[in-house]
C-alpha positions in Angstrom: 43.4 15.1 -113.4 39.9 14.2 -112.2 41.3 11.9 -109.6 43.5 14.7 -108.2 40.6 17.1 -108.0 38.5 14.4 -106.2 41.3 13.7 -103.8 41.8 17.3 -102.9 38.1 17.9 -102.7 37.7 15.1 -100.1 40.6 16.6 -98.1 38.9 20.0 -98.1 35.7 18.2 -97.1 37.6 16.7 -94.1 38.7 20.2 -93.2 35.1 21.3 -93.2 34.1 18.3 -91.0 36.8 19.3 -88.5 35.6 22.9 -88.5 32.0 21.8 -87.9 33.1 19.7 -84.9 34.4 22.9 -83.3 30.8 24.2 -83.1 30.2 21.7 -80.3 32.2 24.0 -78.0 31.4 27.4 -76.7 30.5 29.9 -77.9 28.2 28.1 -80.4 27.8 25.3 -77.8 26.1 22.7 -80.0 27.3 20.0 -77.5 25.1 17.3 -79.0 27.2 17.5 -82.2 30.2 16.0 -80.4 28.3 12.7 -80.2 28.2 12.3 -84.0 30.5 15.1 -85.4 33.4 12.7 -85.9 31.3 10.2 -87.9 31.7 11.9 -91.3 35.5 12.1 -90.7 35.7 8.4 -89.7 33.8 7.5 -92.9 36.2 9.5 -95.0 39.1 7.8 -93.3 37.7 4.4 -93.7 37.4 5.0 -97.5 40.7 6.8 -97.9 42.2 4.1 -100.1 45.6 4.2 -98.4 47.3 5.1 -95.1 48.9 8.1 -96.8 45.6 9.5 -97.9 44.2 8.9 -94.4 47.0 10.9 -92.9 46.3 13.8 -95.3 42.6 13.8 -94.5 43.1 13.6 -90.7 45.6 16.5 -91.0 43.2 18.6 -92.9 40.4 17.8 -90.5 42.6 18.8 -87.5 43.5 22.0 -89.2 39.9 22.9 -89.7 39.0 22.0 -86.1 41.8 24.0 -84.4 41.7 27.0 -86.7 37.9 27.3 -86.1 38.0 26.6 -82.4 41.0 28.9 -81.7 40.5 31.5 -84.4 40.8 34.1 -81.7 44.5 33.3 -81.1 45.6 33.6 -84.8 45.9 37.4 -84.8 48.0 37.1 -81.7 50.4 34.7 -83.5 50.8 37.0 -86.4 53.0 35.7 -89.2 53.4 32.3 -87.4 49.6 31.5 -87.5 49.9 29.4 -90.7 52.8 27.4 -89.4 51.1 26.9 -86.0 48.0 25.6 -87.7 50.1 23.1 -89.8 52.0 21.8 -86.8 49.0 21.4 -84.5 47.2 19.5 -87.3 49.7 16.7 -86.9 48.1 15.6 -83.6 45.2 13.9 -85.4 47.3 12.0 -87.9 47.8 8.9 -85.7 44.1 8.8 -85.1 43.5 8.9 -88.9 45.9 6.1 -89.5 44.3 3.9 -86.8 40.8 4.7 -88.1 41.7 3.7 -91.6 43.4 0.5 -90.5 40.5 -0.6 -88.3 37.4 0.5 -90.3 38.3 -0.1 -93.9 37.3 -3.8 -93.6 34.6 -3.7 -91.0 33.6 -6.8 -89.0 31.9 -7.1 -85.6 35.2 -8.0 -83.9 37.1 -5.2 -85.7 34.4 -2.7 -84.7 34.7 -3.5 -81.0 38.5 -3.3 -81.2 38.1 0.1 -83.0 35.8 1.3 -80.2 38.6 0.6 -77.8 41.7 1.6 -79.8 40.5 4.8 -81.5 39.4 6.5 -78.3 42.7 5.5 -76.7 44.7 7.1 -79.6 42.5 10.2 -79.3 42.9 10.5 -75.5 46.6 9.8 -75.6 47.0 12.7 -78.2 44.9 15.0 -76.0 46.9 14.2 -72.9 50.2 14.8 -74.7 49.2 18.1 -76.2 47.9 19.3 -72.8 51.4 19.6 -71.5 51.7 23.0 -69.8 54.4 24.2 -72.3 52.2 23.5 -75.3 49.2 25.6 -74.3 47.3 23.5 -71.8 44.1 21.5 -72.1 42.2 23.8 -74.5 39.9 22.1 -77.0 39.6 18.7 -75.4 36.6 16.9 -76.9 35.1 16.1 -73.4 34.9 19.8 -72.5 32.1 20.2 -75.1 29.8 18.5 -72.6 30.0 21.1 -69.9 26.3 21.9 -70.1 25.2 18.3 -70.9 23.6 17.2 -67.7 23.7 14.3 -66.7 26.4 13.1 -69.0 28.8 15.5 -67.4 28.8 13.3 -64.3 31.1 10.9 -66.1 34.0 13.4 -65.4 33.8 12.4 -61.8 34.9 8.9 -62.7 37.8 9.7 -65.0 38.0 13.4 -65.6 37.6 15.1 -68.9 39.6 12.3 -70.4 36.8 9.8 -69.8 34.3 12.1 -71.5 36.5 12.3 -74.5 37.0 8.6 -74.6 33.2 8.1 -74.4 32.5 10.5 -77.2 35.0 9.0 -79.6 33.8 5.5 -78.8 30.2 6.4 -79.6 31.3 8.2 -82.8 33.2 5.1 -83.8 30.3 2.8 -83.2 27.9 5.0 -85.2 30.5 5.2 -88.1 30.8 1.4 -88.1 27.1 1.1 -88.5 27.3 3.3 -91.6 30.4 2.1 -93.3 29.5 1.1 -96.9 29.6 -2.6 -97.6 29.3 -3.7 -94.0 26.8 -6.5 -93.3 24.0 -6.3 -90.8 25.8 -7.9 -87.9 28.6 -5.4 -88.2 26.1 -2.5 -88.3 24.3 -3.9 -85.2 27.5 -4.4 -83.3 28.6 -0.8 -83.9 25.2 0.9 -83.4 24.3 -1.3 -80.5 27.6 -0.7 -78.6 27.2 3.1 -79.3 23.7 3.2 -77.9 24.7 1.1 -74.9 27.6 3.4 -74.0 25.5 6.5 -74.3 22.8 5.0 -72.2 25.3 3.9 -69.5 26.6 7.4 -69.3 23.2 9.0 -69.0 22.1 6.3 -66.5 25.1 6.9 -64.2 24.5 10.7 -64.2 20.8 10.2 -63.4 21.3 7.7 -60.6 24.3 9.5 -59.0 23.2 10.7 -55.5 23.4 14.4 -54.7 26.4 15.5 -52.6 25.9 16.4 -48.9 25.8 20.2 -48.6 28.1 21.3 -45.7 27.4 25.0 -45.8 27.5 27.9 -48.2 29.7 30.7 -49.2 28.7 34.1 -50.5 31.1 35.2 -53.1 31.2 38.7 -54.6 33.0 39.4 -57.9 34.2 42.7 -59.4 34.4 42.9 -63.2 35.8 46.2 -64.4 36.6 45.4 -68.0 39.7 46.8 -69.6 41.0 49.9 -67.7 44.3 51.3 -69.0 46.9 52.2 -66.5 47.6 50.5 -63.0 46.4 53.6 -61.0 43.1 53.9 -62.9 42.6 50.1 -62.7 42.9 50.0 -58.9 40.7 53.1 -58.6 38.0 51.4 -60.7 38.1 48.2 -58.6 37.9 50.2 -55.4 35.0 52.2 -56.6 33.0 49.1 -57.4 34.1 47.3 -54.2 32.6 50.1 -52.1 29.2 49.3 -53.7 29.4 45.9 -52.1 29.5 47.2 -48.5 26.8 45.7 -46.3 25.8 42.9 -48.7 26.8 40.2 -46.2 29.4 38.4 -48.4 32.2 36.2 -47.3 34.8 37.3 -49.8 35.2 39.8 -52.6 37.3 38.7 -55.6 39.1 40.9 -58.2 40.3 39.4 -61.5 43.8 38.6 -62.7 46.2 41.6 -63.0 43.8 43.8 -61.1 46.6 45.4 -59.1 49.5 46.4 -61.4 51.6 48.0 -58.5 53.5 46.2 -55.8 51.9 46.9 -52.4 55.3 46.2 -50.7 56.7 49.2 -52.6 53.6 51.3 -52.6 52.4 51.7 -49.0 49.6 53.9 -50.2 48.2 51.0 -52.3 48.5 48.7 -49.4 46.6 51.1 -47.1 43.8 51.5 -49.7 43.4 47.7 -50.1 43.3 47.2 -46.3 40.7 50.0 -46.0 38.6 48.4 -48.8 38.5 45.1 -47.0 37.6 46.7 -43.7 34.8 48.8 -45.2 33.4 45.9 -47.2 33.3 43.7 -44.1 34.9 40.6 -45.7 38.1 39.3 -47.0 39.4 40.7 -50.3 41.2 38.6 -52.9 43.2 40.8 -55.4 45.7 39.8 -58.0 49.1 41.5 -58.1 51.0 41.6 -61.4 53.9 43.9 -60.8 57.7 44.0 -60.6 59.1 43.4 -57.1 62.2 45.0 -55.7 64.4 42.1 -57.1 63.1 42.9 -60.7 61.0 39.8 -61.0 57.3 39.9 -62.1 55.0 37.3 -60.4 51.2 37.0 -60.8 50.0 36.4 -57.2 46.7 36.2 -55.3 46.8 38.4 -52.2 44.3 37.8 -49.4 43.6 41.1 -47.7 41.7 41.8 -44.5 41.4 45.1 -42.6 44.7 44.1 -40.8 46.6 43.6 -44.0 47.9 40.7 -46.1 46.9 37.3 -44.6 48.2 34.9 -47.3 49.4 34.8 -50.9 49.6 32.4 -53.8 51.9 32.7 -56.7 50.8 31.4 -60.2 52.6 28.2 -61.1 51.5 27.4 -64.6 52.4 30.3 -66.9 50.9 30.6 -70.4 53.6 30.0 -73.1 54.2 33.1 -75.3 51.6 34.9 -73.1 53.6 35.1 -69.8 56.9 33.7 -70.9 58.8 32.6 -74.0 60.0 29.0 -73.9 63.7 28.7 -74.6 64.0 32.5 -74.6 67.7 32.6 -75.6 66.7 30.8 -78.8 63.1 32.1 -79.4 63.2 35.5 -77.8 63.1 37.1 -81.3 59.5 36.0 -81.5 58.5 38.9 -79.3 59.3 41.3 -82.1 56.6 39.7 -84.3 53.9 38.8 -81.7 52.4 40.0 -78.5 54.8 37.8 -76.4 56.1 39.4 -73.2 59.4 41.2 -73.1 60.1 39.8 -69.7 59.2 36.3 -68.4 56.9 36.1 -65.4 58.3 34.1 -62.4 56.4 31.0 -61.4 55.3 29.8 -57.9 56.1 26.4 -56.7 53.2 25.1 -54.6 49.4 24.9 -54.3 47.8 26.4 -51.3 44.5 27.0 -49.6 43.3 30.2 -47.9 41.2 30.3 -44.7 38.3 32.6 -45.4 35.9 32.7 -42.5 36.6 29.0 -41.7 36.2 27.9 -45.3 39.2 26.5 -47.2 39.4 28.5 -50.5 41.8 27.2 -53.2 43.0 30.0 -55.5 44.1 29.5 -59.1 44.9 32.1 -61.7 43.5 32.1 -65.2 45.5 29.6 -67.4 45.7 27.3 -64.4 42.0 26.6 -64.7 42.7 24.5 -67.8 44.6 21.8 -65.9 42.6 19.0 -64.1 45.5 17.8 -62.1 45.8 21.2 -60.2 42.1 21.0 -59.2 42.6 17.4 -58.1 45.6 18.3 -56.0 43.6 21.1 -54.3 40.8 18.7 -53.5 43.4 16.4 -51.8 44.5 19.4 -49.7 40.9 19.6 -48.4 39.7 22.6 -50.3 36.0 23.5 -50.0 35.8 25.7 -53.1 38.0 26.9 -56.0 38.2 30.5 -56.9 39.9 31.4 -60.2 41.0 34.9 -61.0 41.0 35.4 -64.7 41.6 38.0 -67.4 41.1 37.6 -71.2 41.9 41.2 -72.2 44.1 39.9 -75.0 41.2 38.0 -76.6 38.5 40.5 -75.8 35.1 39.7 -77.4 36.2 36.2 -78.6 35.1 32.6 -78.0 37.9 32.3 -75.5 35.6 33.9 -72.8 32.9 31.3 -72.8 35.4 28.5 -73.4 37.3 29.3 -70.3 34.1 29.7 -68.3 33.0 26.3 -69.5 36.2 24.8 -68.0 34.9 25.5 -64.5 31.8 23.2 -64.9 34.0 20.3 -65.8 36.6 21.0 -63.2 33.9 21.2 -60.5 32.6 17.8 -61.4 36.0 16.3 -61.6 37.1 17.6 -58.2 33.7 17.3 -56.4 34.1 20.9 -55.4 32.2 24.1 -56.5 34.1 26.5 -58.7 33.9 30.3 -59.2 35.6 32.3 -62.0 36.0 36.0 -61.7 37.3 37.8 -64.7 38.8 41.3 -65.0 37.5 41.2 -68.6 35.7 38.1 -69.8 32.9 35.8 -68.7 32.7 35.3 -65.0 30.8 32.2 -63.8 30.1 29.9 -60.9 29.1 26.2 -60.7 28.2 23.9 -57.9 29.9 20.5 -57.4 27.6 18.9 -60.0 28.5 21.4 -62.6 25.2 23.2 -62.5 25.4 26.9 -63.3 25.0 29.3 -60.4 26.0 32.5 -62.2 27.0 33.6 -65.7 28.2 37.2 -66.1 28.8 38.1 -69.8 32.0 39.8 -70.9 30.3 43.1 -71.6 29.1 43.5 -68.1 30.8 46.2 -65.9 30.1 46.1 -62.2 29.7 43.6 -59.4 27.8 40.4 -58.8 27.1 38.2 -55.8 26.5 34.5 -55.9 25.6 32.0 -53.1 27.7 28.8 -53.5 26.6 25.6 -51.8 29.7 23.9 -50.3 30.2 20.1 -50.4 33.2 17.8 -50.0 33.1 14.7 -52.1 36.1 12.5 -52.9 35.3 11.6 -56.5 36.9 8.5 -58.1 38.9 10.9 -60.3 40.4 12.6 -57.2 41.3 9.2 -55.7 42.6 7.5 -58.9 44.0 10.4 -60.9 44.6 10.2 -64.6 43.9 6.6 -65.0 42.2 7.1 -68.4 45.2 8.6 -70.2 47.4 5.9 -68.6 45.1 3.1 -69.7 44.8 4.7 -73.2 48.5 4.9 -73.5 48.9 1.3 -72.6 46.3 0.3 -75.2 48.1 2.3 -77.9 51.5 0.8 -77.0 50.0 -2.7 -77.1 48.4 -2.1 -80.4 51.6 -0.7 -81.9 53.6 -3.7 -80.6 51.2 -6.1 -82.3 51.7 -4.2 -85.5 55.4 -4.1 -85.3 55.7 -7.8 -84.5 53.2 -8.7 -87.3 51.2 -10.7 -84.8 47.8 -9.3 -85.5 44.8 -11.4 -84.2 43.0 -13.3 -86.9 40.0 -10.9 -86.9 42.3 -8.1 -87.8 44.1 -9.9 -90.7 41.0 -10.8 -92.7 40.4 -9.2 -96.0 36.8 -10.0 -96.6 34.3 -7.3 -95.6 32.0 -8.6 -92.9 
């Protein structure tokens, strides 16, 4: 009986460790904890006693992490929240099994292998769960470093994936230095490698030259908050836009779903938007979320001038269960128990850039800001700046606001392009190409803001090489699995004596 209580107590402790790791992310933003927050879990996994127990502990830890980090989505899931937490917890089980196998009998060689294999397992799992139909790249460990200058510069080399790889490797080295029973040379190998990796990351960020500034763009944002009714929402945006007249901006941006009426079917709305752009003296980017004559609903960016619509962009990546229901013929009944939409939005099919006063502006819409590949694709199209139109009215007042805003710092460094996020309701923000904050507008703010954004074009290694870190990680994981399946483990992995 005592053994059972101890076992379950340690599983609950693993859950607490996972929950504490979530504090490294916004809104708590204890970014430094990501460098050591996995160490207690790795020690629990190393001393699990069996692979089965390691699986249990990693599952409990993942549940604690995801429930804490994404607690704001649980009410939205309704009766499915418990099931969702259980399923998402499975993504850490392979990591738990690998950690137990590599750290239970620590030696210098095994530690170095663990510092290569465990980050690979972690990044592979992150890449797989970032598939657009599974909710996107929320909660990736590397995103916790969005304010950690100069470590954030590592994202320019391999994206958020390399940041995650680095953090897990450092945690593994520190854990190896603390594993009970390990001899001095094992502790030195783990601790020394961890310090060397952290120092290399900081050194790269400090020595990286500043980008060449090619100009600047003055961006004005309109943040109305939640305004019920499409007519009232448009009126609120127009009223605030009039306040921006004469402020010498290049573009005015409204948030996602700011226009709930189709201008093609409402000439009066079209005229009001044209007039607003003309009176403001700059281009106007609005976001139309309305049913068109064919009955489809598409979330689209409309670029208005005083002459009318110049260009449009239709949202490509739709939020599952937020903007569409996957496999609706089978899962459509979920809408009766959650806030899922009654009608699926229609998706666009291409990235685009908008010409705003000679500057190439790349538009993205809300959920799309979570995907590094889209930002990389826009950089390859020659974009000078990314402007994201967002809206988090469903998760008003939650951690989701600062988490989405934090994405933009990492995306800016990955792509080598500045980024601006304008929320209808949420945290609006702007960052330069190095991820330095230029503006931070809290979710409770109602009004306008103007930010001067320095422009720079830099082809980062991540833009050139793409997702090489997940590919490399997957190859390492496959190689490790093949060794295990064939029973051809290297000698340093077969030894039983602690070292």
